[in-house]
C-alpha positions in Angstrom: 80.8 99.3 105.8 83.7 99.8 108.2 85.5 96.6 107.3 85.0 96.8 104.1 86.6 100.2 103.6 89.4 99.1 105.5 89.7 96.0 103.4 89.6 97.8 100.2 92.6 100.1 101.4 94.5 97.5 102.2 93.9 95.5 99.0 94.7 98.7 97.0 97.8 100.2 98.9 99.6 97.4 100.4 98.2 93.9 99.3 97.1 90.8 101.1 101.1 89.7 101.8 101.9 92.9 103.2 98.9 93.0 105.8 99.8 89.9 106.9 103.3 91.1 107.4 101.8 93.8 109.3 100.0 91.3 111.5 103.2 89.6 112.4 104.6 92.9 113.8 101.2 93.8 115.8 100.9 89.9 116.8 104.6 89.9 118.3 103.6 92.6 120.5 100.9 90.6 121.8 103.2 88.3 123.9 104.6 90.7 126.3 100.9 92.5 126.9 99.7 88.8 127.5 102.4 87.9 129.8 101.5 91.0 132.0 97.7 90.5 132.2 98.0 87.2 133.3 99.5 88.3 136.4 96.3 90.0 137.1 93.7 87.1 135.6 93.6 83.5 135.3 94.5 82.2 131.9 91.2 81.1 130.4 89.4 83.6 131.5 91.8 86.3 129.9 91.4 84.6 126.8 87.6 84.2 126.7 87.5 87.9 127.6 90.1 88.8 124.9 87.9 87.2 122.3 84.3 87.8 123.5 85.2 91.8 123.4 87.1 91.5 120.0 83.8 89.5 118.6 81.6 92.4 120.1 83.9 95.2 118.7 83.3 93.7 115.1 79.9 92.5 115.8 78.5 95.8 116.7 79.8 97.5 113.5 78.4 94.7 111.4 75.0 93.8 112.9 73.2 93.5 109.7 75.8 91.4 108.3 75.2 88.7 111.0 71.6 88.4 110.0 72.7 87.1 106.7 74.5 84.0 108.4 74.4 80.7 106.6 75.1 77.1 107.8 78.5 77.5 106.1 79.5 80.3 108.0 78.1 78.9 111.4 80.6 75.5 110.7 83.4 77.3 109.8 83.2 79.7 112.8 82.9 77.1 115.1 86.0 75.0 113.6 88.2 78.0 113.7 86.7 79.2 117.1 87.5 75.7 118.8 91.3 75.7 117.3 91.9 79.5 118.2 90.8 78.5 122.0 92.9 75.6 122.1 95.9 77.0 120.7 95.7 80.2 122.7 94.5 79.2 125.4 97.3 76.7 125.7 99.9 79.3 125.0 98.6 81.5 127.5 99.1 78.9 130.4 102.3 78.0 129.1 103.3 81.7 129.4 102.7 81.3 133.4 106.2 79.3 133.4 108.4 81.1 130.6 109.0 84.7 129.0 107.3 86.0 126.1 110.1 85.6 124.0 110.2 81.8 124.8 106.4 81.7 124.0 106.9 83.3 120.7 109.9 81.2 119.2 108.5 78.0 120.5 104.7 79.0 119.5 106.3 79.8 115.5 106.8 75.9 115.6 103.2 75.9 114.1 104.8 76.9 110.5 106.5 73.8 109.5 103.6 71.6 111.3 101.1 73.2 108.7 102.7 71.1 105.7 102.8 67.9 108.0 99.3 68.2 109.1 97.9 69.1 105.3 99.7 65.5 104.5 97.9 63.7 107.2 94.4 65.1 106.3 94.8 65.5 102.5 97.7 63.2 101.7 99.7 66.1 100.5 103.2 65.0 100.7 105.5 67.6 102.4 108.6 69.0 100.7 112.0 67.5 101.6 113.1 71.2 102.5 109.8 71.0 105.1 111.5 68.2 106.6 114.8 69.7 106.9 113.4 72.7 108.3 111.3 70.8 110.9 114.2 69.2 112.2 116.2 72.4 112.3 113.5 74.1 114.3 112.9 71.2 116.6 116.6 71.4 117.5 116.0 75.0 117.9 113.3 74.1 120.6 115.4 71.8 122.5 118.5 74.5 122.6 115.8 77.2 123.2 114.1 75.3 126.4 117.2 74.0 127.7 118.7 77.3 128.2 115.6 79.3 128.9 115.6 81.4 131.6 113.0 80.1 133.7 114.9 77.1 134.5 117.5 75.0 133.0 115.3 72.1 131.2 112.2 71.9 129.5 109.3 72.4 131.8 105.3 72.4 131.7 105.3 75.8 130.2 107.5 74.7 127.2 105.6 71.5 126.4 102.2 73.0 126.7 103.1 76.0 124.5 104.6 73.4 122.0 101.8 71.4 122.0 99.5 74.9 121.3 101.3 75.0 118.1 99.2 71.9 116.6 95.8 73.9 117.3 97.5 77.0 115.9 98.5 75.2 112.6 95.0 73.7 112.2 93.4 77.3 112.6 95.8 78.4 109.8 94.7 75.7 107.6 90.9 76.2 108.6 91.3 79.8 107.5 92.5 78.7 104.1 90.2 76.0 103.5 86.9 78.3 104.6 87.9 81.6 103.2 87.0 81.4 99.8 83.3 80.1 100.4 82.2 82.0 103.4 81.1 85.4 104.5 84.2 87.0 105.6 83.0 89.4 108.2 80.7 86.9 109.7 83.1 84.0 110.3 85.5 86.4 111.7 82.8 87.5 114.1 81.7 84.1 114.9 84.7 82.6 115.2 85.8 85.0 118.0 82.5 84.2 119.7 82.9 80.7 119.7 86.4 80.9 120.8 85.2 82.8 124.1 82.5 80.7 124.7 84.7 77.4 124.4 87.0 79.1 126.9 84.6 80.1 129.2 83.4 76.5 129.5 86.8 75.3 129.8 87.5 77.3 132.7 86.3 74.5 135.3 88.1 71.9 133.1 91.2 73.3 133.9 90.5 74.3 137.8 90.0 78.0 137.0 87.0 78.1 139.7 87.1 82.1 140.6 86.9 85.2 138.6 89.9 87.4 138.9 89.5 90.8 140.9 88.5 93.6 139.3 91.3 95.7 137.8 91.0 99.0 135.6 94.3 97.8 134.2 92.7 94.4 133.2 90.2 95.8 131.7 92.3 98.2 129.3 94.5 95.3 128.7 91.8 93.2 127.6 90.3 96.3 125.9 93.5 96.6 123.5 94.1 92.9 122.8 90.7 92.7 121.7 91.1 95.5 119.2 94.2 94.1 118.0 92.7 90.4 118.1 89.7 91.6 116.0 92.0 93.3 113.4 94.5 90.5 113.2 91.4 87.7 112.4 89.9 89.8 110.2 93.0 90.6 108.0 94.3 86.7 108.3 90.9 86.2 107.3 90.7 88.4 104.2 94.2 87.7 102.9 94.4 84.3 103.1 91.7 84.1 100.4 94.6 84.9 98.0 97.6 83.8 99.9 97.9 80.1 100.6 98.5 78.8 103.9 102.1 77.4 103.4 103.0 81.0 102.0 101.1 82.6 105.1 103.0 80.5 107.3 106.3 81.8 106.2 105.1 85.4 106.3 104.0 84.4 110.0 107.4 83.5 110.7 108.3 86.8 111.3 106.2 87.1 114.3 108.7 85.5 117.1 111.5 87.8 116.0 109.2 91.1 116.5 108.1 89.2 120.0 111.9 89.0 120.9 112.5 92.5 119.8 109.5 94.1 121.9 110.2 91.5 124.8 113.9 92.9 125.0 112.7 96.4 124.7 110.1 95.6 127.9 113.3 94.3 129.8 113.5 90.9 129.1 116.6 88.9 128.9 117.2 85.7 127.2 120.6 84.0 128.0 122.6 83.4 124.8 122.2 79.6 124.6 118.2 80.6 124.5 118.7 83.1 122.1 120.8 80.9 119.6 117.6 78.2 120.0 115.5 81.1 119.0 117.8 81.8 115.8 117.3 78.0 115.0 113.8 78.0 115.1 113.5 81.1 113.0 116.1 79.6 110.6 114.2 76.1 110.4 111.0 78.2 109.6 112.8 79.6 106.7 114.2 76.6 105.6 111.0 74.6 105.7 109.5 77.4 103.0 112.6 77.4 101.0 112.4 75.5 97.5 115.6 75.4 95.6 115.6 75.6 91.9 117.1 72.3 90.5 119.3 72.9 87.3 118.3 70.7 84.4 121.4 69.1 82.7 121.6 70.1 79.3 121.4 67.4 76.5 125.2 68.1 75.2 126.5 67.2 79.0 124.7 63.9 78.7 
């Protein structure tokens, strides 16, 4: 009932595109919080607890709905959950070595990746502006990583964060693919739950053999991020029923801008060259989704 009320309110008053824009603001703010959180916890344990609590928050409110889960819901949740673990897990590991602002700008590279993955999977040829935008965004990544505050050259943090964008792009595509044909609430709950399960399973694989010491600060951070994650995933799944993946991706391009602003407020100071790289990344994202209208030559001019 609670989720239905929220979604109806969003649909009536702000619409799906505005809702996705609001997601980017919240999403941008999470980078600084995660950066602090992993000083108190190992990355994959942090990711696992974050999504497990998020799934419980929504699950408690929608327990009756879960009893009507279908096979299609389950398949969608497992697929999306796996991509969430791979994307957010890699991103969180990378944030140990770079600033939250750097992480946000690099993560945004998943935007131009969406059309290319659609080409590989569904043979949809990307627009030439997408190719240009991807090139500009990649140039921005090179400048950003070369001038970052953590080192003067690309390090492990930059590389693993860049790789995380592949999983995040797949997540966007999977959400758009499954959203029209599944139960929204059930998939949101289960995808967060499976993301947590996969993150717990991956802990020994990435070398996390011990749990962090108990900390009320860590509990508070995970609790806050869990609520944010629940709202973000629920809104994304709902809004992308009517907003295609490419349009959603360009809206999400605003996320690194908000992350940079919030990071600066929190005290992060990127060098000028790194900021220039960030500008190129965002510019590349915008170019990748721009579709110029070609003028038709009139018959008289022929």
